[in-house]
Structures are given as C-alpha cells and as structure tokens.
BALOBA-1460 file (C-alpha; in Angstrom, 3 decimals):
// residues 110
<rec num="1" residu="x" x="-194.902" y="-57.046" z="-210.313"/>
<rec num="2" residu="x" x="-192.730" y="-55.690" z="-207.862"/>
<rec num="3" residu="x" x="-193.787" y="-52.261" z="-206.083"/>
<rec num="4" residu="x" x="-191.804" y="-49.123" z="-206.629"/>
<rec num="5" residu="x" x="-189.006" y="-48.200" z="-204.163"/>
<rec num="6" residu="x" x="-189.270" y="-44.960" z="-203.129"/>
<rec num="7" residu="x" x="-186.418" y="-43.318" z="-200.960"/>
<rec num="8" residu="x" x="-187.459" y="-40.663" z="-198.253"/>
<rec num="9" residu="x" x="-185.310" y="-37.601" z="-197.939"/>
<rec num="10" residu="x" x="-184.257" y="-38.681" z="-194.709"/>
<rec num="11" residu="x" x="-182.923" y="-41.971" z="-196.433"/>
<rec num="12" residu="x" x="-181.348" y="-39.708" z="-198.740"/>
<rec num="13" residu="x" x="-179.718" y="-37.662" z="-196.254"/>
<rec num="14" residu="x" x="-178.528" y="-40.503" z="-194.122"/>
<rec num="15" residu="x" x="-176.853" y="-42.060" z="-197.328"/>
<rec num="16" residu="x" x="-175.437" y="-38.972" z="-198.509"/>
<rec num="17" residu="x" x="-173.904" y="-38.247" z="-194.823"/>
<rec num="18" residu="x" x="-172.470" y="-42.135" z="-194.226"/>
<rec num="19" residu="x" x="-171.324" y="-41.768" z="-198.378"/>
<rec num="20" residu="x" x="-169.366" y="-38.530" z="-197.047"/>
<rec num="21" residu="x" x="-167.934" y="-40.147" z="-194.185"/>
<rec num="22" residu="x" x="-166.575" y="-43.052" z="-196.486"/>
<rec num="23" residu="x" x="-165.082" y="-40.616" z="-198.599"/>
<rec num="24" residu="x" x="-163.341" y="-38.487" z="-195.803"/>
<rec num="25" residu="x" x="-162.075" y="-41.648" z="-193.664"/>
<rec num="26" residu="x" x="-161.483" y="-44.728" z="-196.561"/>
<rec num="27" residu="x" x="-161.885" y="-43.669" z="-200.237"/>
<rec num="28" residu="x" x="-163.905" y="-43.479" z="-203.060"/>
<rec num="29" residu="x" x="-163.800" y="-47.295" z="-203.851"/>
<rec num="30" residu="x" x="-165.337" y="-48.196" z="-200.283"/>
<rec num="31" residu="x" x="-167.651" y="-45.513" z="-200.595"/>
<rec num="32" residu="x" x="-169.231" y="-46.949" z="-204.079"/>
<rec num="33" residu="x" x="-168.871" y="-50.339" z="-202.430"/>
<rec num="34" residu="x" x="-171.100" y="-49.132" z="-199.834"/>
<rec num="35" residu="x" x="-173.688" y="-47.350" z="-202.198"/>
<rec num="36" residu="x" x="-174.027" y="-50.833" z="-204.199"/>
<rec num="37" residu="x" x="-174.221" y="-52.859" z="-201.042"/>
<rec num="38" residu="x" x="-177.373" y="-50.388" z="-200.223"/>
<rec num="39" residu="x" x="-178.874" y="-50.772" z="-203.432"/>
<rec num="40" residu="x" x="-178.710" y="-54.715" z="-203.587"/>
<rec num="41" residu="x" x="-180.343" y="-54.660" z="-199.987"/>
<rec num="42" residu="x" x="-183.107" y="-52.455" z="-201.324"/>
<rec num="43" residu="x" x="-183.759" y="-54.623" z="-204.530"/>
<rec num="44" residu="x" x="-183.759" y="-57.777" z="-201.945"/>
<rec num="45" residu="x" x="-186.425" y="-55.683" z="-199.930"/>
<rec num="46" residu="x" x="-188.250" y="-54.821" z="-202.979"/>
<rec num="47" residu="x" x="-188.657" y="-58.398" z="-204.071"/>
<rec num="48" residu="x" x="-189.993" y="-59.626" z="-201.109"/>
<rec num="49" residu="x" x="-190.956" y="-56.925" z="-198.585"/>
<rec num="50" residu="x" x="-191.925" y="-59.053" z="-195.380"/>
<rec num="51" residu="x" x="-188.188" y="-60.324" z="-195.144"/>
<rec num="52" residu="x" x="-187.434" y="-57.478" z="-192.776"/>
<rec num="53" residu="x" x="-188.504" y="-57.920" z="-188.963"/>
<rec num="54" residu="x" x="-191.083" y="-55.334" z="-187.511"/>
<rec num="55" residu="x" x="-188.710" y="-53.092" z="-185.616"/>
<rec num="56" residu="x" x="-190.420" y="-51.167" z="-183.169"/>
<rec num="57" residu="x" x="-194.044" y="-53.033" z="-182.208"/>
<rec num="58" residu="x" x="-194.639" y="-51.298" z="-179.137"/>
<rec num="59" residu="x" x="-193.862" y="-47.905" z="-180.347"/>
<rec num="60" residu="x" x="-197.425" y="-46.671" z="-182.115"/>
<rec num="61" residu="x" x="-196.389" y="-44.508" z="-184.603"/>
<rec num="62" residu="x" x="-193.438" y="-46.962" z="-185.834"/>
<rec num="63" residu="x" x="-195.505" y="-49.993" z="-185.514"/>
<rec num="64" residu="x" x="-195.028" y="-50.631" z="-189.262"/>
<rec num="65" residu="x" x="-191.314" y="-49.999" z="-189.534"/>
<rec num="66" residu="x" x="-189.137" y="-53.006" z="-190.539"/>
<rec num="67" residu="x" x="-185.629" y="-53.408" z="-190.998"/>
<rec num="68" residu="x" x="-183.141" y="-55.250" z="-192.914"/>
<rec num="69" residu="x" x="-179.102" y="-55.231" z="-192.519"/>
<rec num="70" residu="x" x="-177.499" y="-53.874" z="-195.286"/>
<rec num="71" residu="x" x="-175.330" y="-56.651" z="-197.337"/>
<rec num="72" residu="x" x="-172.194" y="-57.447" z="-196.128"/>
<rec num="73" residu="x" x="-169.666" y="-56.175" z="-195.421"/>
<rec num="74" residu="x" x="-171.606" y="-53.228" z="-194.478"/>
<rec num="75" residu="x" x="-174.102" y="-55.215" z="-192.411"/>
<rec num="76" residu="x" x="-173.377" y="-53.106" z="-189.322"/>
<rec num="77" residu="x" x="-176.014" y="-50.745" z="-191.107"/>
<rec num="78" residu="x" x="-179.570" y="-51.183" z="-190.984"/>
<rec num="79" residu="x" x="-182.101" y="-50.313" z="-193.884"/>
<rec num="80" residu="x" x="-185.552" y="-49.057" z="-192.119"/>
<rec num="81" residu="x" x="-188.795" y="-49.119" z="-194.070"/>
<rec num="82" residu="x" x="-192.432" y="-49.336" z="-194.447"/>
<rec num="83" residu="x" x="-194.396" y="-51.708" z="-197.063"/>
<rec num="84" residu="x" x="-197.283" y="-49.816" z="-197.975"/>
<rec num="85" residu="x" x="-199.840" y="-51.283" z="-200.943"/>
<rec num="86" residu="x" x="-198.675" y="-48.696" z="-203.708"/>
<rec num="87" residu="x" x="-195.019" y="-48.950" z="-202.711"/>
<rec num="88" residu="x" x="-191.978" y="-49.934" z="-200.783"/>
<rec num="89" residu="x" x="-190.892" y="-46.614" z="-198.829"/>
<rec num="90" residu="x" x="-187.265" y="-46.709" z="-197.208"/>
<rec num="91" residu="x" x="-187.083" y="-44.255" z="-194.297"/>
<rec num="92" residu="x" x="-183.832" y="-44.570" z="-192.625"/>
<rec num="93" residu="x" x="-180.526" y="-45.703" z="-193.062"/>
<rec num="94" residu="x" x="-178.869" y="-46.042" z="-189.652"/>
<rec num="95" residu="x" x="-175.792" y="-47.677" z="-188.067"/>
<rec num="96" residu="x" x="-176.778" y="-50.268" z="-185.752"/>
<rec num="97" residu="x" x="-175.007" y="-49.333" z="-182.809"/>
<rec num="98" residu="x" x="-176.840" y="-46.173" z="-182.252"/>
<rec num="99" residu="x" x="-179.707" y="-45.514" z="-179.702"/>
<rec num="100" residu="x" x="-182.311" y="-46.721" z="-182.288"/>
<rec num="101" residu="x" x="-185.380" y="-45.604" z="-181.327"/>
<rec num="102" residu="x" x="-184.414" y="-42.265" z="-180.258"/>
<rec num="103" residu="x" x="-182.189" y="-41.658" z="-183.524"/>
<rec num="104" residu="x" x="-185.289" y="-42.973" z="-185.800"/>
<rec num="105" residu="x" x="-187.628" y="-40.272" z="-184.055"/>
<rec num="106" residu="x" x="-185.022" y="-37.256" z="-184.090"/>
<rec num="107" residu="x" x="-185.773" y="-34.169" z="-185.984"/>
<rec num="108" residu="x" x="-183.662" y="-34.038" z="-189.414"/>
<rec num="109" residu="x" x="-181.469" y="-31.833" z="-188.641"/>
<rec num="110" residu="x" x="-179.265" y="-33.641" z="-186.083"/>
C-alpha cells in the first residue's frame, strides 16, 4: 500500500503562485498542464519515495529532504519532499534556477 501524500501549506502556496503566473503569462491550458505534471510527479514520488535524491545532506535541518524534477515540459521546477514512515510530505515547489538552499529556508511571506 502506498503511503498517503500530504501537501504542506508552503507547497500549496508555491503551487498557487506558479499557477497564477502561468495564468497571467500564458493561458489556462498551460496552467492546467502544469498542475497535471505536478500531480503526476507526486504520484511517482508516492509510488517510490526513494527515487528522489537527498538535496541538502550537509544542512542539518534539511538533511532528509529529497527532490524530484516535475515531469516535462515543466522540469525546470523541483518538488521537494520528505519520505516519512507515516506519509510522504511535499514541502516546497521551486524553480530550479533559484538559490535553492536560501529559497527553501526563507520565511513563508516572501
């Protein structure tokens, strides 16, 4: 049986912000395809949580965070998650060109 998937508030905020950007800069169809690609990525992670690589092994607070690229053509975005015994917790969704350790740890209001 697959562990449940829990989307953190930060992950949902990231997703909403990116979808809003696609709606403004592209159109509703592109935004919908992005959401579908993220959903497919999350299902892949849920089926095999160890697929993602450990992203920040030298940072104590983030040592257990794994990452997986969103399915193409949106694979510039990265899903960050933690595989816990009781659930898979998606924690962030960030564009890969960002300063990832800084972005990952910044306050939610930014």
